[in-house]
LUMRO-295374 format. One record per residue: x, z, y of N, C-alpha, C, O in turn. Coordinates in steps of 0.05 Angstrom, whole numbers, padded with zeros to 5 digits, always signed. Layout:
residues N
XZYXZYXZYXZY/...
//
This chain:
residues 193
+00017+00000-00024+00000+00000+00000+00018+00000+00025+00037+00015+00026/+00012-00016+00044+00028-00018+00068+00025+00007+00085+00005+00021+00083/+00045+00012+00102+00045+00036+00119+00020+00038+00136+00009+00060+00138/+00012+00017+00150-00011+00018+00168-00037+00025+00152-00054+00040+00163/-00040+00016+00128-00063+00024+00112-00062+00053+00104-00083+00067+00103/-00038+00063+00098-00035+00091+00091-00042+00109+00115-00056+00128+00112/-00032+00101+00138-00037+00117+00163-00067+00117+00168-00078+00139+00173/-00080+00095+00167-00109+00094+00172-00125+00110+00152-00144+00124+00159/-00117+00108+00126-00132+00123+00106-00128+00153+00109-00145+00169+00101/-00105+00161+00120-00100+00190+00125-00114+00199+00150-00124+00222+00151/-00114+00183+00171-00125+00190+00197-00156+00192+00197-00166+00212+00208/-00170+00174+00185-00199+00174+00186-00210+00201+00175-00228+00212+00189/-00202+00211+00152-00213+00237+00143-00205+00260+00161-00221+00278+00166/-00180+00259+00172-00171+00281+00190-00188+00282+00215-00192+00304+00226/-00198+00259+00225-00215+00259+00249-00244+00264+00242-00261+00262+00260/-00250+00271+00217-00277+00277+00210-00293+00253+00201-00318+00256+00199/-00281+00231+00197-00296+00208+00188-00300+00209+00158-00282+00217+00143/-00323+00203+00150-00331+00204+00122-00342+00178+00113-00358+00165+00128/-00335+00169+00090-00346+00144+00080-00376+00146+00075-00390+00126+00073/-00386+00171+00072-00415+00174+00068-00431+00167+00093-00454+00161+00092/-00417+00168+00116-00431+00161+00141-00439+00131+00141-00424+00114+00131/-00462+00126+00152-00471+00098+00152-00453+00081+00170-00445+00059+00163/-00446+00092+00193-00428+00078+00212-00407+00097+00222-00413+00120+00229/-00382+00088+00221-00359+00104+00231-00351+00093+00258-00342+00070+00261/-00355+00110+00279-00347+00103+00306-00317+00106+00309-00306+00127+00301/-00303+00086+00320-00275+00089+00326-00273+00080+00356-00272+00056+00362/-00272+00100+00374-00270+00094+00402-00241+00098+00411-00228+00119+00407/-00230+00076+00423-00201+00075+00429-00197+00070+00459-00208+00052+00471/-00181+00087+00471-00174+00084+00499-00147+00069+00502-00128+00078+00489/-00147+00048+00517-00122+00033+00521-00115+00032+00550-00130+00041+00567/-00091+00021+00555-00082+00016+00583-00071-00013+00584-00047-00018+00582/-00090-00031+00586-00083-00059+00584-00064-00069+00606-00048-00087+00601/-00065-00057+00630-00048-00067+00651-00021-00052+00652-00004-00058+00670/-00016-00034+00633+00010-00021+00632+00026-00034+00610+00020-00031+00586/+00047-00049+00618+00062-00065+00599+00073-00048+00576+00075-00058+00553/+00081-00023+00582+00092-00006+00560+00071+00000+00539+00078+00007+00516/+00045-00002+00546+00024+00006+00527+00009-00018+00516-00008-00015+00499/+00016-00042+00525+00001-00066+00516+00002-00070+00486-00018-00078+00474/+00024-00064+00474+00027-00068+00445+00009-00050+00429+00002-00056+00406/+00002-00026+00440-00014-00007+00425-00043-00010+00430-00059+00005+00418/-00052-00028+00447-00080-00031+00453-00088-00060+00456-00101-00071+00438/-00080-00072+00477-00087-00100+00484-00081-00118+00460-00098-00134+00452/-00057-00117+00450-00050-00136+00428-00064-00129+00402-00073-00147+00388/-00067-00103+00396-00082-00096+00372-00111-00106+00374-00122-00116+00354/-00123-00103+00397-00151-00111+00401-00153-00142+00400-00170-00152+00385/-00137-00156+00415-00140-00185+00417-00132-00199+00392-00143-00221+00386/-00115-00188+00376-00107-00200+00350-00124-00189+00327-00119-00196+00304/-00144-00173+00333-00162-00161+00313-00147-00147+00291-00156-00147+00268/-00125-00134+00298-00109-00120+00277-00122-00096+00266-00120-00090+00242/-00137-00081+00282-00151-00058+00272-00171-00066+00251-00172-00055+00229/-00188-00085+00258-00208-00095+00239-00195-00105+00213-00206-00101+00191/-00172-00117+00215-00159-00129+00192-00149-00107+00173-00149-00111+00149/-00140-00084+00184-00128-00064+00167-00144-00039+00162-00135-00020+00150/-00169-00038+00171-00186-00015+00165-00192-00015+00135-00195-00036+00122/-00193+00009+00123-00199+00011+00094-00227+00001+00088-00246+00007+00102/-00229-00015+00067-00255-00026+00059-00259-00024+00028-00278-00036+00017/-00243-00008+00016-00246-00003-00013-00248+00026-00019-00246+00043-00001/-00253+00033-00044-00255+00061-00052-00278+00075-00037-00300+00064-00035/-00272+00098-00025-00294+00113-00011-00302+00099+00015-00322+00107+00027/-00288+00079+00023-00296+00064+00048-00309+00037+00041-00313+00020+00059/-00315+00033+00016-00327+00007+00007-00352+00000+00022-00356-00024+00029/-00370+00019+00028-00395+00013+00042-00395+00021+00071-00415+00020+00085/-00372+00029+00081-00370+00039+00109-00374+00015+00129-00364-00007+00125/-00388+00021+00150-00390+00002+00172-00375+00015+00195-00376+00039+00199/-00362-00002+00211-00346+00009+00233-00357-00001+00260-00364-00024+00263/-00359+00018+00278-00368+00013+00305-00343+00017+00323-00337+00040+00331/-00328-00005+00328-00303-00003+00343-00309-00007+00372-00320-00027+00381/-00301+00014+00388-00306+00013+00417-00279+00014+00431-00263+00033+00427/-00273-00005+00448-00249-00006+00464-00255+00000+00493-00274-00011+00504/-00239+00018+00505-00243+00024+00534-00216+00023+00547-00196+00035+00538/-00214+00008+00569-00189+00005+00584-00187+00025+00607-00207+00030+00621/-00164+00037+00610-00159+00056+00632-00134+00048+00647-00117+00034+00637/-00133+00057+00672-00110+00050+00689-00085+00067+00683-00063+00059+00689/-00089+00091+00672-00067+00108+00665-00076+00128+00643-00099+00128+00635/-00057+00145+00634-00062+00164+00613-00081+00187+00620-00095+00197+00603/-00081+00195+00646-00096+00219+00654-00127+00214+00650-00139+00231+00637/-00139+00193+00660-00168+00190+00655-00174+00185+00626-00195+00192+00616/-00156+00172+00611-00159+00168+00583-00160+00195+00568-00177+00200+00551/-00141+00213+00576-00141+00240+00564-00167+00255+00570-00177+00269+00553/-00177+00253+00595-00202+00266+00601-00225+00258+00583-00241+00274+00574/-00226+00232+00577-00247+00222+00559-00243+00231+00530-00262+00236+00515/-00217+00234+00522-00211+00245+00495-00221+00274+00493-00234+00282+00474/-00214+00290+00513-00221+00318+00513-00251+00321+00512-00262+00339+00500/-00265+00303+00526-00295+00304+00527-00307+00293+00501-00332+00293+00498/-00291+00284+00482-00302+00274+00457-00312+00246+00457-00326+00237+00439/-00306+00231+00479-00316+00204+00482-00297+00183+00470-00304+00160+00467/-00273+00191+00463-00253+00174+00451-00241+00188+00427-00238+00212+00426/-00234+00172+00407-00222+00183+00382-00191+00179+00383-00177+00195+00371/-00182+00158+00396-00154+00151+00398-00147+00144+00427-00164+00134+00442/-00123+00150+00435-00113+00142+00461-00086+00130+00458-00068+00140+00444/-00082+00108+00472-00057+00093+00472-00042+00099+00498-00051+00091+00519/-00019+00113+00495-00005+00121+00519+00025+00125+00514+00034+00124+00491/+00040+00129+00535+00069+00132+00533+00076+00162+00531+00058+00179+00525/+00101+00169+00535+00111+00196+00529+00100+00218+00547+00090+00238+00537/+00102+00215+00573+00093+00236+00592+00062+00240+00589+00054+00263+00586/+00046+00219+00589+00017+00224+00586+00011+00236+00558-00009+00251+00555/+00027+00228+00538+00023+00239+00511+00026+00270+00511+00011+00284+00497/+00046+00279+00525+00051+00308+00527+00028+00321+00542+00018+00343+00535/+00020+00309+00564-00003+00319+00580-00028+00320+00563-00044+00339+00565/-00032+00300+00546-00055+00299+00528-00057+00324+00510-00078+00336+00507/-00034+00331+00498-00034+00354+00481-00040+00380+00496-00055+00396+00487/-00028+00382+00520-00033+00406+00536-00062+00408+00545-00074+00429+00545/-00073+00385+00553-00101+00385+00562-00120+00392+00540-00140+00406+00545/-00115+00384+00516-00132+00391+00493-00130+00422+00488-00150+00435+00483/-00105+00432+00488-00101+00461+00484-00116+00477+00506-00129+00497+00499/-00114+00468+00531-00128+00482+00553-00158+00482+00549-00172+00501+00558/-00169+00462+00535-00197+00460+00530-00205+00474+00503-00228+00472+00494/-00185+00487+00491-00191+00500+00465-00194+00481+00442-00206+00487+00422/-00182+00457+00445-00183+00436+00425-00155+00428+00416-00135+00441+00424/-00154+00409+00399-00128+00400+00389-00128+00369+00387-00147+00357+00379/-00106+00357+00395-00103+00329+00391-00080+00325+00371-00062+00341+00369/-00081+00303+00357-00061+00297+00337-00042+00276+00349-00051+00253+00355/-00017+00283+00351+00003+00265+00362+00014+00247+00340+00024+00257+00320/+00011+00221+00342+00020+00202+00321+00047+00191+00328+00066+00193+00313/+00048+00178+00352+00073+00164+00360+00071+00157+00389+00050+00151+00400/+00094+00158+00403+00095+00148+00430+00098+00118+00431+00113+00107+00415/+00082+00105+00448+00084+00076+00450+00110+00068+00464+00122+00048+00457/+00118+00084+00484+00143+00077+00499+00153+00102+00512+00138+00121+00517/+00178+00102+00518+00190+00124+00532+00219+00119+00538+00232+00103+00523/+00230+00131+00558+00258+00127+00565+00266+00149+00585+00252+00152+00605/+00288+00162+00581+00297+00182+00600+00307+00168+00626+00310+00182+00646/+00312+00143+00624+00320+00128+00648+00297+00114+00662+00301+00102+00683/+00273+00117+00652+00250+00106+00665+00246+00076+00663+00234+00063+00680/+00257+00064+00642+00254+00035+00639+00225+00028+00638+00209+00042+00626/+00217+00006+00650+00189-00003+00651+00176+00008+00676+00152+00002+00680/+00189+00024+00692+00178+00036+00716+00196+00028+00739+00220+00025+00736/+00184+00025+00762+00199+00018+00786+00185+00027+00811+00161+00032+00811/+00200+00029+00833+00188+00036+00859+00187+00010+00874+00206-00005+00877/+00163+00005+00885+00157-00019+00900+00150-00012+00929+00134+00007+00933/+00161-00025+00948+00154-00021+00976+00146-00048+00989+00153-00069+00978/+00133-00047+01012+00126-00072+01025+00151-00089+01031+00172-00077+01036/+00149-00115+01031+00172-00132+01035+00185-00127+01061+00210-00129+01063/+00171-00119+01082+00183-00114+01108+00195-00086+01111+00205-00079+01132/+00193-00069+01090+00202-00041+01092+00232-00040+01095+00247-00057+01085/+00241-00019+01109+00269-00013+01112+00281+00003+01088+00305+00007+01086/+00263+00012+01071+00271+00028+01048+00287+00011+01028+00278-00011+01020/+00311+00021+01022+00329+00007+01003+00336+00023+00979+00347+00013+00959/+00330+00049+00979+00337+00067+00957+00317+00090+00956+00301+00094+00975/+00318+00105+00934+00300+00128+00931+00306+00148+00954+00287+00161+00964/+00331+00151+00961+00338+00170+00982+00324+00164+01008+00318+00182+01024/+00318+00139+01013+00304+00130+01038+00275+00139+01039+00262+00137+01059/+00265+00149+01016+00237+00157+01015+00232+00187+01022+00210+00196+01022/+00254+00201+01029+00251+00229+01037+00232+00231+01061+00237+00217+01081/+00212+00248+01060+00193+00252+01081+00170+00231+01081+00153+00232+01098/+00171+00213+01062+00150+00192+01060+00129+00198+01039+00132+00217+01024/+00108+00181+01038+00087+00184+01018+00092+00164+00996+00098+00141+01001/+00091+00174+00971+00095+00157+00947+00069+00159+00931+00059+00180+00925/+00059+00136+00923+00035+00134+00907+00042+00129+00878+00059+00112+00872/+00029+00143+00860+00034+00140+00831+00009+00151+00817-00003+00170+00826/+00001+00140+00794-00021+00152+00779-00012+00179+00767+00008+00180+00752/-00025+00201+00774-00017+00227+00764-00019+00228+00734-00036+00215+00722/-00001+00243+00722+00001+00247+00693+00008+00221+00678+00003+00219+00654/+00020+00202+00692+00029+00177+00680+00059+00180+00675+00072+00198+00684/+00070+00161+00659+00098+00160+00655+00113+00156+00681+00134+00168+00686/+00102+00139+00699+00114+00134+00725+00115+00160+00741+00135+00164+00755/+00095+00177+00739+00094+00202+00753+00116+00221+00742+00130+00234+00757/+00119+00222+00716+00140+00239+00704+00167+00229+00712+00184+00246+00719/+00172+00203+00712+00198+00192+00720+00203+00198+00749+00226+00205+00756/+00183+00195+00766+00186+00201+00794+00193+00230+00799+00212+00236+00814/+00179+00248+00786+00185+00277+00789+00214+00283+00781+00228+00298+00794/+00223+00271+00760+00250+00275+00751+00270+00264+00771+00290+00277+00777/+00265+00240+00781+00284+00228+00800+00285+00245+00826+00307+00249+00837/+00262+00254+00835+00261+00271+00859+00277+00297+00855+00292+00305+00872/+00274+00309+00832+00288+00334+00826+00318+00329+00823+00335+00345+00830/+00325+00305+00811+00353+00298+00808+00367+00295+00835+00391+00299+00837/+00352+00289+00856+00363+00287+00883+00365+00315+00896+00375+00317+00918/+00354+00335+00883+00354+00362+00893+00331+00367+00913+00331+00387+00927/+00312+00350+00913+00288+00352+00930+00267+00369+00917+00266+00372+00893/+00250+00381+00934+00226+00395+00925+00204+00375+00926+00198+00364+00947/+00191+00368+00903+00170+00347+00903+00146+00355+00919+00129+00337+00924/+00143+00379+00927+00120+00388+00943+00127+00389+00973+00109+00392+00989/+00153+00388+00980+00160+00391+01008+00175+00367+01019+00171+00359+01042/+00192+00355+01003+00209+00333+01013+00197+00305+01012+00206+00287+01025/+00176+00302+00996+00161+00277+00995+00131+00284+00991+00124+00306+00982/+00114+00266+00998+00085+00270+00993+00078+00251+00970+00079+00226+00973/+00070+00262+00948+00063+00246+00924+00032+00246+00922+00020+00268+00920/+00020+00223+00923-00009+00220+00920-00015+00205+00895+00001+00188+00886/-00039+00209+00884-00048+00195+00860-00065+00171+00867-00085+00173+00882/-00056+00148+00857-00072+00123+00860-00069+00106+00835-00048+00106+00822/-00090+00093+00828-00089+00074+00806-00072+00050+00814-00071+00043+00838/-00057+00038+00796-00039+00015+00803-00052-00007+00820-00040-00017+00838/-00078-00014+00813-00090-00036+00828-00097-00028+00857-00097-00046+00874/-00102-00003+00861-00107+00006+00889-00081+00006+00905-00080-00003+00927/-00060+00018+00893-00034+00018+00906-00024-00010+00911-00012-00016+00932/-00028-00028+00892-00019-00056+00895-00033-00069+00918-00020-00084+00933/-00059-00065+00921-00074-00076+00943-00064-00066+00970-00061-00081+00989/-00058-00039+00971-00047-00028+00996-00020-00040+01003-00015-00045+01026/-00003-00045+00983+00023-00058+00988+00019-00086+00999+00034-00094+01017/+00000-00101+00987-00004-00128+00997-00013-00129+01026-00004-00145+01041/-00031-00110+01033-00039-00109+01061-00017-00103+01080-00016-00114+01102/+00002-00085+01072+00025-00079+01089+00046-00101+01090+00062-00101+01109/+00045-00118+01070+00066-00140+01069+00058-00163+01086+00076-00180+01092/+00033-00166+01095+00025-00189+01111+00027-00185+01140+00021-00202+01156/
//
């Protein structure tokens, strides 16, 4: 039996799914616009890989699956939906994955950590973007400025580490606000024209 089939056959019972159920809901939160997470959601959905590898023999011979995909801009809102019981799986990177576990514990619940989709102590896959006309050329030039990032995202974790590596206080030396990438992107475009 292939590894993906073994993982699925182990996970479904752990999450309370029973073959006796007429329909098994599998609600999955993805982050389609986050390149680090695309392989764990967008590609799996578009290539129908989940449907291809769900168990359909033995105790799952008569099971019907209701697969629900929901796209999120970052890990924090995805985690909120998981804690609320509206999602069974969440596709996220390292920092949001840690936040997910802590959020479940705070709610008196538990999440099962399977694997990180992406992560890097150097922050690969993340970058700081400023308007084209900006005088900012380095992170040091952002002292005293406002920086937008989705809270509880990998970009947020990398930013906090970079700010601390500079010896700055993230609450005093910069103003960090939470914005979804598409909102921040629109604001940058307006400032660039």
